[in-house]
N, CA, C and O atoms as a printed pandas DataFrame, in Angstrom:
     atom_number atom_name residue_name chain_id  residue_number  x_coord  y_coord  z_coord
0              1         N          MET        A               1   73.717   74.639    9.811
1              2        CA          MET        A               1   73.684   73.405   10.931
2              3         C          MET        A               1   74.385   72.507    9.611
3              4         O          MET        A               1   74.362   72.381    8.387
4              5         N          SER        A               2   74.965   72.038   10.769
5              6        CA          SER        A               2   76.304   70.788    9.166
6              7         C          SER        A               2   75.452   69.189    9.481
7              8         O          SER        A               2   75.245   68.466   10.456
8              9         N          ASP        A               3   75.187   69.192    8.238
9             10        CA          ASP        A               3   74.173   67.668    7.865
10            11         C          ASP        A               3   75.492   66.084    8.274
11            12         O          ASP        A               3   75.432   64.870    8.082
12            13         N          LYS        A               4   76.921   67.380    9.124
13            14        CA          LYS        A               4   78.035   65.979    8.763
14            15         C          LYS        A               4   77.135   65.028   10.678
15            16         O          LYS        A               4   77.040   65.622   11.752
16            17         N          PRO        A               5   76.834   64.058   10.500
17            18        CA          PRO        A               5   76.879   63.680   11.826
18            19         C          PRO        A               5   77.318   64.378   12.867
19            20         O          PRO        A               5   78.377   64.988   12.725
20            21         N          LEU        A               6   76.489   64.458   14.353
21            22        CA          LEU        A               6   77.738   64.324   15.801
22            23         C          LEU        A               6   78.633   63.338   15.952
23            24         O          LEU        A               6   78.452   62.430   16.763
24            25         N          GLN        A               7   79.960   63.441   14.988
25            26        CA          GLN        A               7   81.053   62.653   16.172
26            27         C          GLN        A               7   80.952   62.333   17.507
27            28         O          GLN        A               7   80.476   63.338   18.033
28            29         N          ILE        A               8   81.118   61.564   18.273
29            30        CA          ILE        A               8   81.097   61.001   19.352
30            31         C          ILE        A               8   82.380   60.814   20.082
31            32         O          ILE        A               8   83.059   59.846   19.740
32            33         N          GLN        A               9   82.721   61.407   20.816
33            34        CA          GLN        A               9   84.069   61.886   20.942
34            35         C          GLN        A               9   84.455   61.825   22.755
35            36         O          GLN        A               9   84.731   63.009   22.949
36            37         N          PRO        A              10   84.562   61.351   23.670
37            38        CA          PRO        A              10   84.757   61.576   25.102
38            39         C          PRO        A              10   84.598   63.398   25.844
39            40         O          PRO        A              10   84.199   63.878   26.905
40            41         N          SER        A              11   85.293   64.029   24.281
41            42        CA          SER        A              11   84.762   64.668   24.972
42            43         C          SER        A              11   83.173   65.793   24.502
43            44         O          SER        A              11   82.760   66.941   24.665
44            45         N          THR        A              12   82.728   64.346   23.783
45            46        CA          THR        A              12   81.270   65.164   23.807
46            47         C          THR        A              12   80.005   64.910   24.905
47            48         O          THR        A              12   79.737   63.932   25.603
48            49         N          LYS        A              13   79.329   66.261   24.741
49            50        CA          LYS        A              13   78.620   66.450   25.957
50            51         C          LYS        A              13   77.085   65.712   25.842
51            52         O          LYS        A              13   76.198   65.929   25.017
52            53         N          VAL        A              14   77.117   64.583   27.197
53            54        CA          VAL        A              14   75.718   63.834   27.258
54            55         C          VAL        A              14   74.409   64.848   26.627
55            56         O          VAL        A              14   73.713   64.787   25.613
56            57         N          ALA        A              15   74.474   65.611   27.575
57            58        CA          ALA        A              15   73.187   66.546   26.443
58            59         C          ALA        A              15   73.590   66.039   24.777
59            60         O          ALA        A              15   73.242   64.909   24.433
60            61         N          GLN        A              16   74.265   66.855   23.883
61            62        CA          GLN        A              16   74.211   66.732   23.223
62            63         C          GLN        A              16   74.514   66.001   22.043
63            64         O          GLN        A              16   74.378   66.297   20.856
64            65         N          LEU        A              17   75.027   64.812   22.705
65            66        CA          LEU        A              17   75.628   63.552   22.111
66            67         C          LEU        A              17   73.191   62.840   22.634
67            68         O          LEU        A              17   72.681   62.032   21.857
68            69         N          LEU        A              18   72.653   63.174   23.409
69            70        CA          LEU        A              18   71.368   62.846   23.294
70            71         C          LEU        A              18   70.007   63.025   22.903
71            72         O          LEU        A              18   69.016   62.295   22.853
72            73         N          GLU        A              19   70.373   64.750   22.526
73            74        CA          GLU        A              19   70.043   65.211   21.431
74            75         C          GLU        A              19   70.070   64.911   19.879
75            76         O          GLU        A              19   69.549   65.755   19.152
76            77         N          ALA        A              20   70.542   63.963   19.397
77            78        CA          ALA        A              20   71.297   63.640   18.101
78            79         C          ALA        A              20   71.077   62.846   17.686
79            80         O          ALA        A              20   70.944   62.763   16.465
80            81         N          TYR        A              21   70.950   62.008   18.379
81            82        CA          TYR        A              21   70.370   59.691   19.059
82            83         C          TYR        A              21   70.257   59.944   20.257
83            84         O          TYR        A              21   71.166   59.823   21.078
84            85         N          PRO        A              22   68.694   60.468   20.576
85            86        CA          PRO        A              22   68.107   59.770   21.523
86            87         C          PRO        A              22   67.988   58.590   21.708
87            88         O          PRO        A              22   67.484   58.299   22.793
88            89         N          GLU        A              23   68.326   57.578   20.902
89            90        CA          GLU        A              23   67.654   55.883   21.321
90            91         C          GLU        A              23   68.828   55.368   21.655
91            92         O          GLU        A              23   69.036   54.197   21.972
92            93         N          LEU        A              24   70.022   56.705   21.551
93            94        CA          LEU        A              24   71.154   56.436   22.706
94            95         C          LEU        A              24   71.468   56.442   24.137
95            96         O          LEU        A              24   72.531   56.255   24.728
96            97         N          GLU        A              25   69.685   56.836   24.757
97            98        CA          GLU        A              25   69.836   56.909   26.286
98            99         C          GLU        A              25   69.943   55.999   26.675
99           100         O          GLU        A              25   70.748   55.834   27.592
100          101         N          ASP        A              26   68.753   54.340   25.894
101          102        CA          ASP        A              26   68.814   53.427   26.605
102          103         C          ASP        A              26   69.707   52.129   26.402
103          104         O          ASP        A              26   69.613   51.023   26.933
104          105         N          ILE        A              27   70.967   52.818   25.083
105          106        CA          ILE        A              27   72.238   52.125   25.723
106          107         C          ILE        A              27   73.544   52.452   26.891
107          108         O          ILE        A              27   74.441   51.911   27.538
108          109         N          LEU        A              28   73.085   53.364   26.689
109          110        CA          LEU        A              28   73.941   54.144   28.053
110          111         C          LEU        A              28   72.732   54.008   29.744
111          112         O          LEU        A              28   72.273   54.847   30.519
112          113         N          ILE        A              29   72.678   53.066   29.678
113          114        CA          ILE        A              29   71.736   53.139   30.764
114          115         C          ILE        A              29   71.701   51.700   31.005
115          116         O          ILE        A              29   71.531   51.021   32.018
116          117         N          ASP        A              30   71.885   51.468   29.924
117          118        CA          ASP        A              30   71.556   49.563   29.968
118          119         C          ASP        A              30   74.100   49.529   30.770
119          120         O          ASP        A              30   74.733   49.156   31.757
120          121         N          LEU        A              31   74.308   50.044   29.714
121          122        CA          LEU        A              31   75.916   50.500   30.220
122          123         C          LEU        A              31   75.884   50.604   31.530
123          124         O          LEU        A              31   76.716   49.819   31.984
124          125         N          ALA        A              32   75.229   51.298   32.543
125          126        CA          ALA        A              32   75.964   51.272   33.521
126          127         C          ALA        A              32   74.296   51.827   34.107
127          128         O          ALA        A              32   73.482   52.544   33.524
128          129         N          PRO        A              33   74.201   51.049   35.718
129          130        CA          PRO        A              33   72.262   52.038   36.190
130          131         C          PRO        A              33   73.078   53.482   36.340
131          132         O          PRO        A              33   72.450   54.213   35.575
132          133         N          PRO        A              34   74.030   54.187   36.860
133          134        CA          PRO        A              34   74.093   55.052   37.574
134          135         C          PRO        A              34   73.728   56.349   36.715
135          136         O          PRO        A              34   73.567   57.533   37.012
136          137         N          PHE        A              35   73.660   55.556   35.416
137          138        CA          PHE        A              35   73.014   56.802   34.256
138          139         C          PHE        A              35   71.429   56.505   33.993
139          140         O          PHE        A              35   70.705   56.932   33.093
140          141         N          LYS        A              36   71.159   55.702   34.989
141          142        CA          LYS        A              36   69.250   56.067   35.182
142          143         C          LYS        A              36   68.853   57.190   35.288
143          144         O          LYS        A              36   67.641   57.374   35.405
144          145         N          LYS        A              37   69.642   58.144   35.279
145          146        CA          LYS        A              37   68.811   59.217   36.437
146          147         C          LYS        A              37   69.161   60.426   35.195
147          148         O          LYS        A              37   69.120   61.621   35.488
148          149         N          LEU        A              38   69.549   59.902   33.622
149          150        CA          LEU        A              38   69.253   60.654   32.924
150          151         C          LEU        A              38   68.392   60.750   32.180
151          152         O          LEU        A              38   68.414   61.399   31.134
152          153         N          LYS        A              39   66.931   59.708   32.889
153          154        CA          LYS        A              39   65.270   59.935   33.016
154          155         C          LYS        A              39   65.463   60.848   33.800
155          156         O          LYS        A              39   64.624   61.644   33.377
156          157         N          ASN        A              40   66.070   61.480   34.864
157          158        CA          ASN        A              40   65.452   62.644   35.831
158          159         C          ASN        A              40   65.719   63.628   34.782
159          160         O          ASN        A              40   66.865   63.740   34.347
160          161         N          PRO        A              41   64.553   64.508   34.239
161          162        CA          PRO        A              41   64.424   65.914   33.347
162          163         C          PRO        A              41   64.912   67.149   34.428
163          164         O          PRO        A              41   64.565   68.321   34.278
164          165         N          ILE        A              42   65.713   66.704   35.458
165          166        CA          ILE        A              42   66.612   68.349   36.133
166          167         C          ILE        A              42   67.777   67.498   35.496
167          168         O          ILE        A              42   68.774   67.806   34.844
168          169         N          LEU        A              43   67.574   67.038   35.669
169          170        CA          LEU        A              43   69.141   66.351   35.953
170          171         C          LEU        A              43   70.176   66.260   34.456
171          172         O          LEU        A              43   71.362   66.477   34.210
172          173         N          ARG        A              44   68.780   65.743   33.547
173          174        CA          ARG        A              44   69.076   65.755   31.923
174          175         C          ARG        A              44   68.990   67.241   31.559
175          176         O          ARG        A              44   69.348   67.262   30.381
176          177         N          LYS        A              45   68.692   68.564   31.957
177          178        CA          LYS        A              45   69.061   70.208   31.410
178          179         C          LYS        A              45   69.821   70.102   32.134
179          180         O          LYS        A              45   69.650   68.885   32.060
180          181         N          SER        A              46   70.691   70.203   32.947
181          182        CA          SER        A              46   71.314   71.121   33.406
182          183         C          SER        A              46   73.709   69.813   34.013
183          184         O          SER        A              46   74.891   70.154   34.058
184          185         N          VAL        A              47   72.854   68.397   34.282
185          186        CA          VAL        A              47   74.331   67.842   34.975
186          187         C          VAL        A              47   75.282   67.329   33.018
187          188         O          VAL        A              47   76.340   67.320   32.388
188          189         N          ALA        A              48   73.847   67.016   32.983
189          190        CA          ALA        A              48   73.727   66.923   31.296
190          191         C          ALA        A              48   74.785   66.827   30.554
191          192         O          ALA        A              48   75.792   66.192   30.243
192          193         N          LYS        A              49   73.450   68.642   30.253
193          194        CA          LYS        A              49   75.083   69.567   29.232
194          195         C          LYS        A              49   76.121   70.005   29.736
195          196         O          LYS        A              49   76.966   70.647   29.112
196          197         N          VAL        A              50   76.182   69.676   31.060
197          198        CA          VAL        A              50   77.762   69.929   30.902
198          199         C          VAL        A              50   79.597   68.532   31.030
199          200         O          VAL        A              50   80.822   68.654   31.004
200          201         N          ALA        A              51   78.472   67.304   31.170
201          202        CA          ALA        A              51   79.053   66.874   31.230
202          203         C          ALA        A              51   79.360   65.785   30.278
203          204         O          ALA        A              51   78.599   65.417   29.383
204          205         N          THR        A              52   81.000   65.097   30.635
205          206        CA          THR        A              52   81.129   65.088   28.586
206          207         C          THR        A              52   81.150   63.569   29.116
207          208         O          THR        A              52   81.280   63.316   30.314
208          209         N          LEU        A              53   81.036   62.754   28.302
209          210        CA          LEU        A              53   81.657   61.476   27.939
210          211         C          LEU        A              53   82.442   61.070   28.541
211          212         O          LEU        A              53   82.143   60.205   29.364
212          213         N          ARG        A              54   83.432   61.384   28.445
213          214        CA          ARG        A              54   84.679   61.125   30.024
214          215         C          ARG        A              54   84.680   60.695   30.412
215          216         O          ARG        A              54   85.372   59.682   30.511
216          217         N          GLN        A              55   83.042   61.517   31.605
217          218        CA          GLN        A              55   82.926   61.772   32.613
218          219         C          GLN        A              55   82.460   61.291   33.184
219          220         O          GLN        A              55   82.629   60.974   34.362
220          221         N          ALA        A              56   81.253   60.985   32.012
221          222        CA          ALA        A              56   80.476   59.934   32.479
222          223         C          ALA        A              56   80.520   58.153   32.437
223          224         O          ALA        A              56   79.759   57.217   32.682
224          225         N          ALA        A              57   81.944   58.378   31.957
225          226        CA          ALA        A              57   82.501   56.683   31.912
226          227         C          ALA        A              57   83.036   56.676   33.220
227          228         O          ALA        A              57   82.880   55.571   33.740
228          229         N          ILE        A              58   83.716   57.648   34.084
229          230        CA          ILE        A              58   83.857   57.746   34.842
230          231         C          ILE        A              58   83.138   57.381   36.148
231          232         O          ILE        A              58   83.359   56.570   37.048
232          233         N          VAL        A              59   82.249   58.243   35.913
233          234        CA          VAL        A              59   80.979   57.840   36.789
234          235         C          VAL        A              59   80.470   56.136   37.045
235          236         O          VAL        A              59   80.518   55.293   37.941
236          237         N          GLY        A              60   80.087   56.236   35.970
237          238        CA          GLY        A              60   79.836   54.826   35.160
238          239         C          GLY        A              60   80.969   53.419   35.277
239          240         O          GLY        A              60   80.724   52.213   35.249
240          241         N          ARG        A              61   82.006   54.012   35.389
241          242        CA          ARG        A              61   82.894   53.132   36.103
242          243         C          ARG        A              61   83.140   52.215   35.086
243          244         O          ARG        A              61   83.236   50.988   35.095
244          245         N          LEU        A              62   83.250   53.340   33.908
245          246        CA          LEU        A              62   83.227   52.336   32.588
246          247         C          LEU        A              62   84.158   52.623   31.653
247          248         O          LEU        A              62   84.352   53.819   31.436
248          249         N          ASP        A              63   85.095   51.429   30.740
249          250        CA          ASP        A              63   85.939   52.204   30.237
250          251         C          ASP        A              63   85.977   52.681   29.000
251          252         O          ASP        A              63   85.865   51.922   28.037
252          253         N          LEU        A              64   86.144   54.035   28.862
253          254        CA          LEU        A              64   85.719   55.476   27.848
254          255         C          LEU        A              64   86.074   54.247   26.667
255          256         O          LEU        A              64   85.089   53.619   26.279
256          257         N          PRO        A              65   87.327   53.893   26.115
257          258        CA          PRO        A              65   87.308   53.867   24.428
258          259         C          PRO        A              65   85.991   52.317   24.312
259          260         O          PRO        A              65   85.272   52.104   23.337
260          261         N          SER        A              66   86.016   51.826   25.064
261          262        CA          SER        A              66   83.957   51.072   25.143
262          263         C          SER        A              66   83.129   51.555   24.839
263          264         O          SER        A              66   82.236   51.352   24.016
264          265         N          MET        A              67   83.333   52.152   25.403
265          266        CA          MET        A              67   82.087   52.817   25.718
266          267         C          MET        A              67   81.313   53.658   25.396
267          268         O          MET        A              67   80.214   53.968   25.856
268          269         N          ILE        A              68   82.175   54.224   24.198
269          270        CA          ILE        A              68   82.657   55.170   23.094
270          271         C          ILE        A              68   82.120   54.828   22.322
271          272         O          ILE        A              68   81.199   55.473   21.821
272          273         N          ASN        A              69   82.613   53.305   21.802
273          274        CA          ASN        A              69   82.623   52.997   20.545
274          275         C          ASN        A              69   81.635   51.739   20.706
275          276         O          ASN        A              69   81.611   50.848   19.857
276          277         N          GLN        A              70   80.739   51.724   21.967
277          278        CA          GLN        A              70   79.929   50.729   21.600
278          279         C          GLN        A              70   78.508   51.973   20.989
279          280         O          GLN        A              70   77.539   51.989   20.229
280          281         N          LEU        A              71   79.028   52.594   21.658
281          282        CA          LEU        A              71   77.461   54.315   21.623
282          283         C          LEU        A              71   78.119   54.123   19.603
283          284         O          LEU        A              71   77.665   53.260   18.851
284          285         N          ARG        A              72   79.345   55.295   19.133
285          286        CA          ARG        A              72   79.621   55.496   17.750
286          287         C          ARG        A              72   78.952   54.093   17.277
287          288         O          ARG        A              72   77.970   54.191   16.541
288          289         N          GLN        A              73   79.334   52.994   17.584
289          290        CA          GLN        A              73   79.019   51.031   16.392
290          291         C          GLN        A              73   77.069   51.602   16.515
291          292         O          GLN        A              73   76.669   52.109   15.467
292          293         N          ALA        A              74   76.190   51.532   17.472
293          294        CA          ALA        A              74   74.861   51.761   17.895
294          295         C          ALA        A              74   74.460   53.230   17.088
295          296         O          ALA        A              74   73.329   53.673   17.284
296          297         N          VAL        A              75   75.255   53.867   16.319
297          298        CA          VAL        A              75   74.583   54.814   15.746
298          299         C          VAL        A              75   75.243   54.577   14.140
299          300         O          VAL        A              75   74.747   55.205   13.204
300          301         N          GLY        A              76   76.079   53.883   13.974
301          302        CA          GLY        A              76   77.033   53.805   12.961
302          303         C          GLY        A              76   78.491   53.661   11.830
303          304         O          GLY        A              76   79.167   53.243   10.890
304          305         N          LEU        A              77   77.913   54.980   13.772
305          306        CA          LEU        A              77   80.166   55.649   12.953
306          307         C          LEU        A              77   81.480   54.912   13.348
307          308         O          LEU        A              77   81.549   54.580   14.531
308          309         N          ALA        A              78   82.715   54.551   12.403
309          310        CA          ALA        A              78   84.095   53.978   12.704
310          311         C          ALA        A              78   83.558   53.790   14.055
311          312         O          ALA        A              78   82.705   54.459   14.639
312          313         N          PRO        A              79   84.512   52.282   14.625
313          314        CA          PRO        A              79   85.373   53.091   16.310
314          315         C          PRO        A              79   86.574   53.557   16.052
315          316         O          PRO        A              79   87.270   53.576   15.037
316          317         N          ILE        A              80   86.719   53.962   17.218
317          318        CA          ILE        A              80   87.880   54.966   16.782
318          319         C          ILE        A              80   89.535   54.060   17.545
319          320         O          ILE        A              80   89.704   52.867   17.799
320          321         N          GLU        A              81   90.314   55.033   17.680
321          322        CA          GLU        A              81   92.011   54.104   18.760
322          323         C          GLU        A              81   90.868   54.353   19.990
323          324         O          GLU        A              81   89.855   55.048   20.063
324          325         N          ALA        A              82   91.750   53.163   21.178
325          326        CA          ALA        A              82   91.287   53.243   22.034
326          327         C          ALA        A              82   92.482   54.308   22.836
327          328         O          ALA        A              82   93.691   54.081   22.795
328          329         N          THR        A              83   91.871   55.470   23.539
329          330        CA          THR        A              83   93.152   56.192   24.639
330          331         C          THR        A              83   92.510   55.448   25.447
331          332         O          THR        A              83   91.552   54.675   25.450
332          333         N          GLU        A              84   93.988   56.268   26.766
333          334        CA          GLU        A              84   93.858   55.335   27.719
334          335         C          GLU        A              84   92.820   56.190   28.377
335          336         O          GLU        A              84   92.407   57.339   28.214
336          337         N          ALA        A              85   92.510   55.023   29.321
337          338        CA          ALA        A              85   90.735   56.067   30.057
338          339         C          ALA        A              85   91.543   56.252   31.325
339          340         O          ALA        A              85   92.187   55.388   31.919
340          341         N          PRO        A              86   91.394   57.552   31.641
341          342        CA          PRO        A              86   91.245   57.972   33.049
342          343         C          PRO        A              86   90.538   56.568   34.779
343          344         O          PRO        A              86   89.900   55.520   34.877
344          345         N          SER        A              87   91.199   57.509   35.655
345          346        CA          SER        A              87   91.102   57.079   37.180
346          347         C          SER        A              87   89.550   57.787   37.064
347          348         O          SER        A              87   88.774   58.270   36.240
348          349         N          VAL        A              88   89.679   57.508   38.384
349          350        CA          VAL        A              88   88.279   58.430   38.921
350          351         C          VAL        A              88   89.218   59.736   40.087
351          352         O          VAL        A              88   89.050   60.860   40.560
352          353         N          ASP        A              89   90.456   58.356   40.070
353          354        CA          ASP        A              89   91.534   60.261   40.441
354          355         C          ASP        A              89   91.928   61.476   39.634
355          356         O          ASP        A              89   92.006   62.649   40.000
356          357         N          ASP        A              90   92.183   60.873   38.324
357          358        CA          ASP        A              90   91.644   61.490   36.691
358          359         C          ASP        A              90   90.098   63.439   37.232
359          360         O          ASP        A              90   89.812   64.636   37.221
360          361         N          TYR        A              91   89.823   62.015   37.566
361          362        CA          TYR        A              91   88.475   63.203   37.747
362          363         C          TYR        A              91   88.147   63.836   39.157
363          364         O          TYR        A              91   87.414   64.803   39.366
364          365         N          LEU        A              92   88.962   62.959   40.233
365          366        CA          LEU        A              92   87.787   63.935   41.059
366          367         C          LEU        A              92   89.677   64.140   41.952
367          368         O          LEU        A              92   90.083   64.983   42.752
368          369         N          GLY        A              93   90.121   63.369   41.539
369          370        CA          GLY        A              93   92.005   64.289   42.707
370          371         C          GLY        A              93   91.992   63.197   43.414
371          372         O          GLY        A              93   91.154   62.325   43.184
372          373         N          ALA        A              94   93.145   63.038   44.622
373          374        CA          ALA        A              94   93.740   62.300   44.341
374          375         C          ALA        A              94   92.838   62.439   45.753
375          376         O          ALA        A              94   92.173   63.474   45.796
376          377         N          ALA        A              95   92.743   61.718   46.689
377          378        CA          ALA        A              95   92.264   61.578   47.864
378          379         C          ALA        A              95   93.193   62.703   49.300
379          380         O          ALA        A              95   93.940   61.876   49.824
380          381         N          PRO        A              96   93.372   63.812   49.902
381          382        CA          PRO        A              96   93.654   63.997   51.359
382          383         C          PRO        A              96   94.167   63.455   51.619
383          384         O          PRO        A              96   93.855   62.316   51.272
384          385         N          ASP        A              97   95.534   63.571   52.514
385          386        CA          ASP        A              97   96.415   62.295   53.470
386          387         C          ASP        A              97   95.319   61.939   54.765
387          388         O          ASP        A              97   95.265   60.912   55.441
388          389         N          TRP        A              98   94.521   63.107   54.841
389          390        CA          TRP        A              98   92.974   63.142   55.968
390          391         C          TRP        A              98   92.486   62.000   56.189
391          392         O          TRP        A              98   92.193   61.355   57.196
392          393         N          PHE        A              99   92.425   61.779   54.610
393          394        CA          PHE        A              99   91.031   61.065   54.040
394          395         C          PHE        A              99   91.162   59.396   54.552
395          396         O          PHE        A              99   92.287   58.902   54.476
396          397         N          GLU        A             100   89.635   58.233   55.248
397          398        CA          GLU        A             100   90.052   57.715   55.535
398          399         C          GLU        A             100   89.104   56.539   54.935
399          400         O          GLU        A             100   87.906   56.756   55.113
400          401         N          LYS        A             101   89.438   55.272   54.221
401          402        CA          LYS        A             101   88.318   54.980   52.963
402          403         C          LYS        A             101   87.718   54.140   53.720
403          404         O          LYS        A             101   86.521   54.091   53.437
404          405         N          SER        A             102   88.010   53.462   54.550
405          406        CA          SER        A             102   87.537   52.216   55.466
406          407         C          SER        A             102   86.313   52.303   56.469
407          408         O          SER        A             102   85.614   51.417   56.959
408          409         N          CYS        A             103   86.296   53.907   56.625
409          410        CA          CYS        A             103   85.080   55.276   57.381
410          411         C          CYS        A             103   83.482   55.638   56.230
411          412         O          CYS        A             103   82.374   55.897   56.702
412          413         N          VAL        A             104   83.722   55.574   55.069
413          414        CA          VAL        A             104   83.005   55.533   54.392
414          415         C          VAL        A             104   82.291   55.096   54.195
415          416         O          VAL        A             104   82.650   54.295   53.332
416          417         N          SER        A             105   80.569   54.878   54.507
417          418        CA          SER        A             105   79.542   54.402   53.696
418          419         C          SER        A             105   79.296   54.559   53.131
419          420         O          SER        A             105   79.439   55.749   52.850
420          421         N          THR        A             106   78.351   53.435   51.784
421          422        CA          THR        A             106   77.774   53.690   51.265
422          423         C          THR        A             106   76.082   52.937   51.033
423          424         O          THR        A             106   75.645   52.358   50.038
424          425         N          ALA        A             107   75.718   53.090   51.745
425          426        CA          ALA        A             107   73.981   52.633   52.530
426          427         C          ALA        A             107   74.136   53.768   53.942
427          428         O          ALA        A             107   74.834   54.274   54.820
428          429         N          ILE        A             108   72.863   53.635   53.283
429          430        CA          ILE        A             108   71.255   54.815   54.226
430          431         C          ILE        A             108   70.842   54.277   55.033
431          432         O          ILE        A             108   70.594   53.097   54.783
432          433         N          ASP        A             109   70.582   54.687   56.185
433          434        CA          ASP        A             109   69.726   54.665   56.763
434          435         C          ASP        A             109   68.519   55.370   57.059
435          436         O          ASP        A             109   68.313   56.443   57.625
436          437         N          ASP        A             110   67.697   54.433   56.495
437          438        CA          ASP        A             110   66.244   55.324   56.245
438          439         C          ASP        A             110   65.367   54.884   57.604
439          440         O          ASP        A             110   64.291   55.482   57.600
440          441         N          GLN        A             111   65.487   54.219   58.484
441          442        CA          GLN        A             111   64.769   53.692   59.387
442          443         C          GLN        A             111   65.037   54.862   59.808
443          444         O          GLN        A             111   65.921   55.585   59.348
444          445         N          PRO        A             112   63.877   55.279   61.215
445          446        CA          PRO        A             112   63.475   55.802   61.923
446          447         C          PRO        A             112   64.051   55.844   63.223
447          448         O          PRO        A             112   64.409   54.820   63.804
448          449         N          ASP        A             113   64.149   56.925   63.676
449          450        CA          ASP        A             113   65.334   56.505   64.894
450          451         C          ASP        A             113   64.751   56.434   65.578
451          452         O          ASP        A             113   63.618   56.748   65.213
452          453         N          ARG        A             114   64.831   56.073   66.873
453          454        CA          ARG        A             114   64.478   55.411   67.446
454          455         C          ARG        A             114   64.695   56.152   68.896
455          456         O          ARG        A             114   63.830   55.621   69.593
456          457         N          GLN        A             115   65.291   56.960   69.595
457          458        CA          GLN        A             115   65.227   58.093   70.204
458          459         C          GLN        A             115   64.520   59.331   69.881
459          460         O          GLN        A             115   64.442   60.360   70.552
460          461         N          SER        A             116   64.079   59.089   68.873
461          462        CA          SER        A             116   63.005   59.774   68.779
462          463         C          SER        A             116   61.269   59.468   67.459
463          464         O          SER        A             116   60.967   58.546   66.701
464          465         N          SER        A             117   60.612   60.758   67.816
465          466        CA          SER        A             117   58.788   60.228   67.383
466          467         C          SER        A             117   59.739   60.281   65.997
467          468         O          SER        A             117   59.667   59.283   65.281
468          469         N          GLU        A             118   60.627   61.377   65.564
469          470        CA          GLU        A             118   60.457   61.513   63.990
470          471         C          GLU        A             118   61.225   60.203   63.427
471          472         O          GLU        A             118   61.870   59.237   63.835
472          473         N          GLY        A             119   60.610   60.949   61.891
473          474        CA          GLY        A             119   60.569   59.713   61.477
474          475         C          GLY        A             119   62.431   59.532   60.713
475          476         O          GLY        A             119   63.177   59.676   61.682
476          477         N          PRO        A             120   63.071   59.353   59.757
477          478        CA          PRO        A             120   64.037   59.244   59.436
478          479         C          PRO        A             120   64.680   60.928   59.198
479          480         O          PRO        A             120   64.088   62.003   59.104
480          481         N          VAL        A             121   66.563   60.473   59.143
481          482        CA          VAL        A             121   66.551   62.742   59.601
482          483         C          VAL        A             121   66.581   62.907   57.992
483          484         O          VAL        A             121   66.877   61.999   57.215
484          485         N          ARG        A             122   66.161   64.451   57.565
485          486        CA          ARG        A             122   66.812   64.422   55.743
486          487         C          ARG        A             122   67.657   66.038   55.531
487          488         O          ARG        A             122   68.308   66.689   56.348
488          489         N          ALA        A             123   67.511   66.159   54.904
489          490        CA          ALA        A             123   68.284   66.714   55.102
490          491         C          ALA        A             123   67.536   68.163   54.624
491          492         O          ALA        A             123   66.427   67.836   54.203
492          493         N          SER        A             124   67.659   69.240   54.550
493          494        CA          SER        A             124   66.760   70.706   54.709
494          495         C          SER        A             124   67.083   71.123   53.447
495          496         O          SER        A             124   68.234   70.774   53.712
496          497         N          GLY        A             125   67.140   71.395   52.711
497          498        CA          GLY        A             125   67.110   72.331   51.750
498          499         C          GLY        A             125   67.004   73.666   51.668
499          500         O          GLY        A             125   66.822   74.361   50.668
500          501         N          HIS        A             126   67.168   74.061   53.112
501          502        CA          HIS        A             126   67.259   75.418   53.299
502          503         C          HIS        A             126   68.795   75.946   53.440
503          504         O          HIS        A             126   69.023   77.143   53.612
């Protein structure tokens, strides 16, 4: 194992970052609310092992160079030169022609179905 500290780069995996610098977890969470999911041990062991900081910046809708340099500064590393930040389309790809953004809802109706005596419809794990 090298004595050289982990160099925080866009290609650094989130799990690798948090293993080397556990104190950065709270900073990541402060940067973007979606990062609160890092507290979930299952996501921490799965998604964080494959997700890079570049991908995390897209999910958190953060400026990549700014995020990287905030993390680097927090652990005493010199800043890196800004590179062009990826867009969500760079990560997910362009939307297909049939996609209509106005049809997408970000709200979840958790009220019981008024036509049935059951509670809200839940996705089955089967």
